[in-house]
Each structure stands twice: as structure tokens, then as C-alpha cells.
C-alpha positions in Angstrom: -0.1 -0.1 0.2 0.9 3.7 -0.4 0.8 6.2 2.5 1.0 9.8 2.5 2.2 11.4 5.5 1.9 15.2 6.3 4.7 16.7 8.5 6.9 13.5 8.1 9.7 15.4 8.8 10.0 14.7 12.6 8.0 13.9 15.6 5.1 11.7 15.0 5.1 12.1 11.5 8.5 10.5 11.2 7.5 7.8 13.7 4.6 7.2 11.8 6.5 6.4 8.4 8.8 4.5 10.2 5.9 2.2 11.4 4.5 2.2 8.0 7.6 0.9 6.4 7.9 -1.8 8.9 4.9 -3.1 7.8 5.8 -2.9 4.4 3.9 0.4 2.7 5.3 2.6 0.5 5.5 6.2 2.0 5.1 9.4 0.6 6.8 12.0 3.1 5.3 15.8 2.8 6.7 18.7 4.8 8.2 22.1 4.2 11.5 21.4 4.2 13.2 18.7 2.0 16.5 18.2 4.9 14.3 16.7 7.7 12.2 14.7 5.0 15.7 13.0 3.4 16.2 12.4 7.2 13.4 10.3 7.7 13.7 8.8 4.3 17.1 7.4 4.8 16.3 4.3 6.9 13.4 3.5 4.7 13.0 1.1 2.0 10.3 2.8 -0.5 10.0 6.4 0.4 9.3 9.2 -2.0 10.6 12.9 -0.5 8.0 15.7 -1.8 8.6 19.1 0.0 5.5 21.1 0.0 3.5 23.8 1.9 0.1 22.0 2.4 -1.3 25.5 3.4 -0.8 26.9 -0.1 -2.7 25.7 -3.6 0.6 25.1 -5.0 1.8 23.1 -2.4 -1.2 21.2 -2.7 -1.4 20.7 -6.4 2.5 19.6 -6.5 1.0 16.4 -3.9 -1.8 15.8 -6.3 0.2 15.4 -9.2 2.8 13.0 -7.2 -0.1 11.0 -6.3 -1.8 10.7 -9.7 1.8 8.9 -10.6 1.9 6.6 -7.5 -1.9 6.0 -6.4 -2.8 6.5 -2.8 -4.2 3.9 -0.3 -3.9 5.8 3.0 -3.7 9.5 3.8 -2.5 10.4 7.3 -3.0 14.2 8.1 -0.4 14.7 10.5 0.8 18.3 10.2 0.2 21.0 12.9 1.1 23.1 15.4 0.6 23.6 19.3 -0.1 27.3 20.2 -0.4 27.8 23.9 -0.9 30.8 26.2 -3.8 33.0 27.4 -6.8 33.8 25.0 -5.5 37.5 24.8 -2.3 37.2 23.5 -3.5 35.0 20.8 -3.2 37.7 17.7 -4.6 37.4 14.4 -1.7 36.2 12.3 -1.4 33.1 14.9 -5.0 32.1 14.6 -5.0 32.5 11.3 -1.7 30.4 11.2 -3.2 27.5 13.5 -6.6 27.2 11.4 -4.8 27.2 8.4 -2.3 24.2 9.3 -4.4 22.4 11.7 -7.6 22.3 10.1 -8.1 24.2 6.7 -5.0 22.4 5.1 -5.9 18.9 6.2 -9.7 19.4 4.6 -8.6 21.1 1.5 -5.5 18.2 0.8 -8.0 15.4 1.8 -10.5 17.0 -1.1 -8.2 17.1 -3.4 -7.0 13.4 -2.9 -10.4 11.7 -2.7 -10.2 10.7 -6.4 -7.3 8.8 -5.7 -9.0 7.3 -2.3 -12.0 6.2 -3.8 -10.0 4.4 -6.5 -8.4 2.3 -3.8 -11.2 2.4 -1.3 -8.8 4.0 1.1 -8.5 5.7 4.5 -8.4 9.0 5.8 -6.5 9.5 9.0 -6.6 12.5 11.0 -4.2 13.2 14.0 -5.8 14.8 16.3 -5.4 15.4 20.1 -7.2 14.6 23.7 -7.3 18.3 23.8 -10.0 18.2 20.7 -12.2 16.2 23.3 -11.2 18.2 26.2 -10.8 22.1 26.1 -7.8 23.1 27.9 -7.1 26.3 29.7 -4.1 27.9 28.0 -4.5 25.8 25.0 -7.8 27.5 23.6 -6.8 28.1 20.2 -5.3 24.7 19.8 -8.1 22.8 21.0 -10.5 24.8 18.8 -8.8 23.5 15.7 -8.5 20.1 17.1 -12.3 19.9 18.3 -12.9 21.1 14.5 -10.7 18.1 13.3 -12.6 15.8 15.0 -16.0 16.8 14.0 -15.0 17.2 10.5 -13.6 13.6 10.8 -16.8 12.3 12.2 -19.1 13.9 9.4 -16.5 12.9 6.5 -16.5 9.1 8.2 -20.2 9.0 7.1 -20.3 10.8 4.0 -17.4 8.6 2.7 -18.8 5.1 4.0 -20.4 4.8 0.5 -17.4 5.3 -1.1 -15.7 2.4 1.0 -13.0 4.8 2.5 -12.9 4.9 6.0 -12.0 7.7 8.3 -10.1 7.4 11.4 -9.6 10.0 13.9 -6.4 10.0 16.4 -6.2 11.6 19.6 -2.9 11.3 21.4 -2.1 12.8 24.7 1.1 15.4 24.9 4.0 14.2 23.2 7.6 14.9 23.1 8.3 16.6 19.8 9.7 20.0 18.4 6.0 21.5 18.9 6.3 20.9 22.6 9.2 23.6 22.7 6.4 25.9 22.6 4.7 25.1 26.0 7.9 23.3 28.0 7.1 25.8 30.8 3.5 24.3 31.1 4.6 20.7 31.4 5.6 20.6 35.2 2.7 23.2 36.4 0.4 21.1 34.7 1.7 17.6 35.7 1.6 16.6 32.2 2.7 13.1 31.2 4.2 13.0 27.5 4.7 10.0 25.3 7.3 9.4 23.2 6.7 9.5 19.2 7.4 6.1 18.5 4.8 4.7 21.3 2.2 7.3 19.6 2.9 5.8 16.2 2.9 2.0 17.5 -0.2 2.5 19.0 -2.0 4.6 16.1 -1.1 2.1 13.4 -3.2 -0.5 15.4 -6.0 1.4 15.0 -5.0 2.7 11.2 -4.6 -0.9 10.5 -8.1 -2.1 11.8 -9.6 0.5 10.0 -11.3 2.2 13.5 -13.4 5.2 13.5 -11.4 6.7 16.6 -8.2 6.0 18.7 -7.9 7.5 22.5 -4.6 6.9 24.3 -4.4 3.9 26.3 -3.7 6.0 29.5 -5.7 7.9 32.4 -6.7 10.4 29.2 -8.9 7.8 28.1 -11.0 8.1 31.4 -10.7 11.9 31.1 -12.2 11.8 27.7 -15.2 9.6 28.8 -16.2 11.9 31.7 -15.7 15.0 29.8 -18.4 13.3 27.4 -20.5 12.1 30.3 -20.0 14.4 33.1 -18.5 17.8 31.7 -19.0 19.7 34.7 -16.8 17.7 36.8 -13.9 18.4 34.4 -14.7 22.0 34.3 -14.0 22.1 38.2 -10.8 20.0 37.7 -9.4 22.3 35.0 -11.0 25.7 36.2 -8.9 24.9 39.5 -5.6 24.1 37.5 -6.0 27.4 35.7 -6.2 29.4 38.6 -2.9 27.7 40.1 -0.4 30.7 40.3 2.4 28.2 38.9 0.4 27.7 35.9 -0.5 31.4 35.4 3.2 32.2 35.6 4.0 29.4 32.9 1.2 30.7 30.6 1.9 34.3 30.6 6.1 33.9 29.9 7.0 35.6 26.9 7.0 33.6 23.9 
């Protein structure tokens, strides 16, 4: 099978590519910079390196052109950014950039590749977050983008089912990647536990292979998601208490 992974130059994307290679899949590695993609490809048996900016029409057109030659079985929308901080410090540029990469780009790229996925009766995999179920203080913009991605995934799954296309939504918890550098100061005060990209990718591929509708982390966050859906007031109380913690406030308001 041929698997296309966005954000494949590092972190979860690189780990997903390595796992795909171990399963015998060919991969198309997409990211903005060629260097990191080449580093990912170096250890793989069948990899196409495709530098492209998925937030632009030209970037997506180059991906569509490549897929026309290779075919496509699984599209993994992984690329994303993790903004943090207080809601009143998110400026227009940050809001636009976050929604462009975390939401608009996967929507547009999936649209552009639906022809290939219909031909293969393939699969769309959207990498979301536990924060797409639980709105976390000081991650409001990030949570909003992942809530939207989850809602789109649900609607898309139902719409594409008659074409034989599966849609899988992955919701890992915080993962130790380059993206975490933007909120390092919050990890301690918020008592976050971070997974490794390799662990997240191995867990994710079980859901991808089974064409499951969604996958939550195999950790206490699974319980938190269930409580959020059944008893949101309880989660409100816990997170409001966290939001009032002076150490958390201090970390959230550090200059970026």
C-alpha cells in the first residue's frame, strides 16, 4: 500500500513513516523542508520525498500530481502546530496560521485526493488530540482547531462510507516533539505526561490497520475523555482549579 504522511520530517510523522515501512508500505513524505524529510527517508525502503507547503494551493497541487503517478491508499493528515498561552495574547496572525495548518490544510488536501482514495477504497487518518475532546485552559486555540478536526472527521466518515473510504481519528495525548518546545514551561505545573513519538505511532498503526473510527490513548486520558463526554461539569471543576494555579498562570504568561 502507498501511504502519504504530512509533517513527516520529525516527531509523530517520522515515527508513523517508520512504522509504515516496517509493515511493508511505501510512503510519500510531505513537509515544508527537504532536509528533515531526507533524514526520515534515509532509513526507509520505499520512500518518496515531497517538499510542499500544504497550506498553499501550489503545495497541494504538487502533492496531487505526485499521487496521480503513485496512487494512494492511506492519507495521514499529521502536520500541525501547538500554540499555547492566554486567550487574550493570541493575535490574528497566530489564529490564522493555526487554523490554516491544523484544519484548513487537511480539509483541502483530503478534498484534492479523494479521487485517488475512492479508486483504492482507501483511508483518511486525521491526527487530532485529547485536547480535541477536552478544552484545556491556555490551549484554547489549539483545542478549538482539534475540536473542529474531530467534528469534520465524524462528518467525513459518514459521508465517505458509501465510497468504501474509512476515516480514522487519532487522539494522542501530549507527545515529546519539536512542537512541545512552545509550551515546555507548562509541562511541570500542569503535571503533563508526555509520550514518545514511537509509542504514539505504534499505538496509532493498530487503529489504522483495523480501520477504526477513532483511537484514544491507552492511559488515564481515556478516562478523562469519557468523563468529559458524560460529566463535563466535573472536568470543568478540575481544569478551572488548574487554571487558577499561580504556577500555571506564571508559565502560561511567559514571553514566547
